[in-house]
KELO-203863 format. One line per 2 residues: their letters; for each residue x, y, z of N, C-alpha, C. Coordinates in steps of 0.1 Angstrom, whole numbers, always signed. Last residue first. Layout:
BEGIN
a	X,Y,Z,X,Y,Z,X,Y,Z  ...
This chain:
BEGIN
ae	+1089,+950,+1168,+1094,+960,+1156,+1104,+972,+1161  +1082,+938,+1191,+1092,+928,+1186,+1100,+944,+1172
qr	+1056,+948,+1192,+1066,+950,+1201,+1081,+947,+1197  +1043,+939,+1171,+1048,+956,+1169,+1056,+956,+1181
ma	+1038,+911,+1176,+1050,+912,+1160,+1051,+930,+1165  +1026,+915,+1202,+1038,+904,+1200,+1045,+909,+1188
am	+1005,+924,+1191,+1008,+934,+1200,+1026,+927,+1203  +995,+902,+1175,+997,+915,+1167,+1007,+923,+1176
la	+990,+881,+1192,+1000,+880,+1182,+1004,+896,+1174  +972,+892,+1203,+979,+891,+1214,+997,+890,+1202
df	+953,+894,+1182,+956,+901,+1188,+970,+907,+1194  +950,+862,+1182,+953,+867,+1167,+958,+888,+1174
qd	+936,+854,+1203,+951,+855,+1197,+957,+858,+1190  +914,+869,+1197,+921,+873,+1210,+931,+864,+1206
ad	+906,+849,+1178,+904,+866,+1177,+913,+872,+1189  +924,+824,+1171,+912,+830,+1177,+911,+843,+1170
vr	+942,+796,+1157,+941,+813,+1162,+928,+821,+1159  +952,+769,+1150,+945,+772,+1161,+943,+788,+1163
ah	+986,+783,+1152,+978,+770,+1148,+967,+776,+1158  +1013,+799,+1130,+1007,+802,+1143,+991,+790,+1143
va	+1046,+799,+1117,+1031,+795,+1117,+1026,+795,+1128  +1071,+824,+1110,+1062,+816,+1118,+1051,+813,+1119
dg	+1082,+843,+1091,+1086,+830,+1094,+1073,+821,+1100  +1054,+864,+1090,+1071,+864,+1091,+1072,+847,+1083
ir	+1030,+849,+1103,+1037,+865,+1103,+1049,+860,+1106  +1002,+826,+1096,+1019,+830,+1097,+1024,+845,+1098
vs	+977,+810,+1113,+983,+821,+1105,+1000,+822,+1102  +948,+790,+1106,+965,+789,+1107,+965,+802,+1107
pg	+919,+774,+1125,+933,+786,+1116,+943,+787,+1115  +937,+742,+1121,+933,+759,+1116,+920,+763,+1127
ca	+950,+717,+1124,+950,+727,+1131,+947,+744,+1131  +952,+703,+1105,+944,+698,+1113,+942,+710,+1120
cn	+967,+718,+1084,+953,+719,+1085,+947,+711,+1094  +991,+730,+1077,+985,+730,+1092,+975,+725,+1091
gl	+1002,+740,+1054,+1004,+732,+1056,+1001,+727,+1074  +989,+764,+1046,+1004,+762,+1055,+1007,+749,+1062
cy	+975,+774,+1022,+973,+764,+1026,+988,+766,+1034  +968,+798,+1010,+954,+790,+1006,+962,+777,+1012
vp	+964,+832,+1023,+974,+821,+1016,+964,+809,+1019  +960,+865,+1020,+954,+855,+1022,+963,+840,+1017
el	+977,+890,+1040,+974,+884,+1026,+969,+871,+1031  +981,+926,+1047,+976,+915,+1055,+971,+904,+1039
av	+1012,+942,+1060,+1001,+937,+1051,+993,+927,+1051  +1021,+972,+1079,+1013,+956,+1077,+1007,+951,+1070
dg	+1032,+994,+1072,+1034,+984,+1085,+1031,+973,+1084  +1030,+1003,+1045,+1043,+1005,+1051,+1042,+993,+1058
gs	+1001,+1007,+1045,+1007,+1020,+1046,+1023,+1013,+1049  +987,+981,+1053,+986,+998,+1058,+996,+1007,+1058
sh	+980,+966,+1025,+987,+971,+1031,+984,+985,+1039  +961,+935,+1007,+965,+953,+1012,+974,+952,+1021
gv	+952,+914,+1013,+954,+918,+998,+959,+926,+998  +924,+922,+1029,+930,+913,+1028,+934,+914,+1016
av	+921,+959,+1043,+920,+944,+1045,+923,+933,+1032  +931,+967,+1072,+934,+970,+1061,+927,+957,+1055
gl	+927,+977,+1105,+919,+985,+1097,+926,+986,+1080  +931,+957,+1122,+944,+963,+1119,+940,+976,+1111
sa	+906,+947,+1129,+911,+949,+1137,+927,+961,+1133  +895,+941,+1105,+889,+951,+1112,+896,+957,+1121
ea	+910,+919,+1092,+908,+932,+1087,+902,+941,+1096  +907,+905,+1115,+920,+910,+1112,+917,+919,+1104
ha	+877,+895,+1115,+885,+902,+1129,+897,+909,+1124  +881,+880,+1090,+870,+898,+1092,+876,+902,+1106
kl	+895,+861,+1098,+900,+871,+1086,+890,+884,+1090  +880,+847,+1113,+892,+855,+1118,+898,+861,+1109
ad	+858,+841,+1099,+854,+851,+1109,+871,+860,+1116  +871,+822,+1081,+867,+834,+1075,+862,+846,+1088
ag	+883,+802,+1098,+890,+814,+1094,+884,+826,+1083  +869,+783,+1111,+867,+797,+1118,+876,+809,+1110
na	+873,+757,+1100,+874,+760,+1117,+875,+771,+1123  +868,+758,+1075,+860,+751,+1086,+860,+755,+1103
qc	+890,+773,+1068,+877,+777,+1067,+867,+773,+1075  +907,+754,+1069,+910,+768,+1078,+896,+771,+1078
ae	+901,+734,+1047,+902,+734,+1060,+902,+742,+1072  +901,+752,+1028,+888,+751,+1030,+892,+742,+1045
sv	+920,+782,+1027,+918,+766,+1024,+904,+764,+1029  +932,+808,+1042,+919,+805,+1036,+914,+790,+1029
ci	+956,+819,+1067,+953,+802,+1056,+938,+809,+1052  +970,+848,+1065,+959,+843,+1073,+953,+831,+1061
qv	+1000,+865,+1073,+989,+856,+1067,+979,+851,+1074  +1018,+893,+1074,+1009,+886,+1080,+993,+878,+1070
th	+1044,+911,+1075,+1036,+902,+1068,+1026,+893,+1073  +1059,+940,+1081,+1053,+926,+1085,+1044,+923,+1073
ra	+1065,+963,+1066,+1075,+958,+1077,+1071,+942,+1079  +1055,+960,+1030,+1050,+966,+1042,+1063,+955,+1052
pp	+1074,+966,+1001,+1071,+955,+1010,+1065,+962,+1022  +1072,+991,+976,+1082,+985,+986,+1070,+974,+994
te	+1056,+976,+947,+1059,+989,+958,+1066,+980,+968  +1057,+953,+932,+1061,+975,+924,+1058,+981,+934
rf	+1068,+924,+938,+1060,+931,+942,+1068,+946,+936  +1058,+886,+929,+1065,+902,+927,+1058,+911,+933
dh	+1045,+865,+927,+1056,+868,+941,+1063,+884,+938  +1023,+864,+910,+1022,+871,+924,+1027,+875,+927
yf	+1032,+872,+878,+1036,+863,+889,+1035,+870,+904  +1018,+892,+860,+1016,+878,+862,+1020,+871,+875
sl	+1033,+914,+865,+1019,+917,+869,+1012,+901,+868  +1059,+909,+854,+1057,+915,+865,+1048,+917,+875
vg	+1050,+905,+827,+1058,+896,+839,+1056,+895,+852  +1040,+929,+822,+1036,+918,+819,+1037,+903,+828
hv	+1065,+942,+822,+1052,+945,+828,+1043,+935,+830  +1076,+931,+799,+1083,+930,+811,+1069,+935,+821
ea	+1058,+939,+778,+1060,+927,+780,+1070,+920,+792  +1061,+974,+777,+1044,+960,+785,+1047,+946,+785
rs	+1084,+971,+772,+1086,+975,+786,+1067,+968,+788  +1095,+948,+751,+1091,+960,+753,+1088,+962,+767
rn	+1135,+939,+748,+1118,+931,+752,+1111,+946,+753  +1159,+937,+750,+1157,+936,+738,+1138,+932,+738
ia	+1170,+937,+775,+1165,+923,+772,+1160,+925,+757  +1173,+963,+782,+1188,+956,+783,+1187,+939,+775
ta	+1151,+973,+778,+1163,+979,+770,+1172,+969,+766  +1136,+964,+803,+1137,+962,+787,+1145,+962,+774
ia	+1154,+976,+820,+1153,+961,+823,+1146,+958,+807  +1148,+1000,+820,+1161,+998,+815,+1161,+980,+813
pv	+1118,+1006,+820,+1125,+1008,+808,+1138,+1003,+808  +1118,+993,+853,+1111,+984,+833,+1115,+991,+824
ad	+1124,+1014,+869,+1130,+1001,+868,+1131,+993,+852  +1104,+1022,+876,+1109,+1030,+870,+1123,+1020,+867
ap	+1090,+1008,+894,+1086,+1007,+883,+1096,+1013,+871  +1112,+985,+911,+1105,+995,+911,+1102,+999,+897
vy	+1106,+954,+927,+1109,+958,+915,+1106,+970,+911  +1116,+952,+962,+1106,+950,+952,+1111,+952,+940
gl	+1139,+942,+979,+1123,+937,+982,+1112,+943,+973  +1164,+949,+968,+1154,+961,+970,+1144,+958,+977
ah	+1171,+923,+960,+1183,+931,+962,+1174,+943,+970  +1152,+907,+950,+1159,+903,+962,+1168,+916,+971
qi	+1144,+921,+930,+1134,+920,+944,+1144,+916,+953  +1167,+916,+910,+1160,+934,+916,+1155,+929,+933
sh	+1162,+888,+914,+1177,+895,+920,+1175,+911,+921  +1139,+887,+903,+1144,+881,+915,+1153,+882,+920
lm	+1146,+900,+874,+1134,+903,+884,+1139,+902,+899  +1167,+882,+869,+1171,+894,+864,+1159,+902,+882
pl	+1151,+854,+864,+1161,+855,+869,+1166,+871,+875  +1132,+866,+843,+1127,+863,+854,+1142,+861,+865
lg	+1152,+873,+820,+1144,+882,+829,+1137,+877,+843  +1170,+853,+810,+1174,+857,+820,+1163,+869,+823
gp	+1169,+834,+789,+1153,+836,+794,+1162,+842,+807  +1201,+837,+782,+1187,+833,+778,+1181,+828,+787
vd	+1220,+865,+794,+1216,+850,+796,+1202,+846,+790  +1230,+892,+794,+1232,+883,+783,+1227,+867,+785
ry	+1216,+900,+817,+1217,+907,+805,+1219,+897,+790  +1219,+899,+841,+1212,+885,+832,+1209,+893,+820
rs	+1243,+915,+852,+1243,+903,+852,+1238,+887,+845  +1229,+935,+845,+1241,+937,+836,+1246,+918,+840
ic	+1212,+938,+862,+1208,+939,+846,+1218,+930,+843  +1222,+940,+886,+1211,+927,+887,+1211,+928,+869
ee	+1233,+961,+885,+1244,+948,+888,+1232,+940,+879  +1212,+980,+883,+1221,+984,+876,+1231,+969,+875
ir	+1202,+977,+911,+1196,+979,+897,+1204,+970,+884  +1223,+993,+926,+1221,+974,+928,+1211,+970,+913
id	+1225,+1015,+916,+1237,+1008,+911,+1230,+993,+917  +1202,+1033,+906,+1207,+1029,+918,+1214,+1015,+912
nm	+1185,+1056,+897,+1200,+1053,+894,+1205,+1047,+905  +1159,+1064,+875,+1166,+1051,+880,+1180,+1051,+881
């Protein structure tokens, strides 16, 4: 681990009581993820075991231990969206992207479930980046993916 950004994040929160979470958030904000090779330095800095640091990383689903995909596509799988076809949309998305929900396609697209986008009356809903799309069917999903790839 020779990344100055990681070292800066560690030193910023090393002496802060309860500083592990802010430290991890800071590293993820700087790099997009918390690399595995940073765990020993983090553990040493806060006088914890590597297992304790890894336990926090793996417990909170917002922390990533690998670089994020270029695009994140979230499909709402809450009850309201399921009642309007989210399961079929999820199956279509997995087939068309060639990736299972909860995984990424080698750095290009991550397909993630989300349990509510606050758009329950207009399901199934999809979020691509920060944009929420309502009443998405297979054809609209394909059009959204085409537009997303053109923007990149």
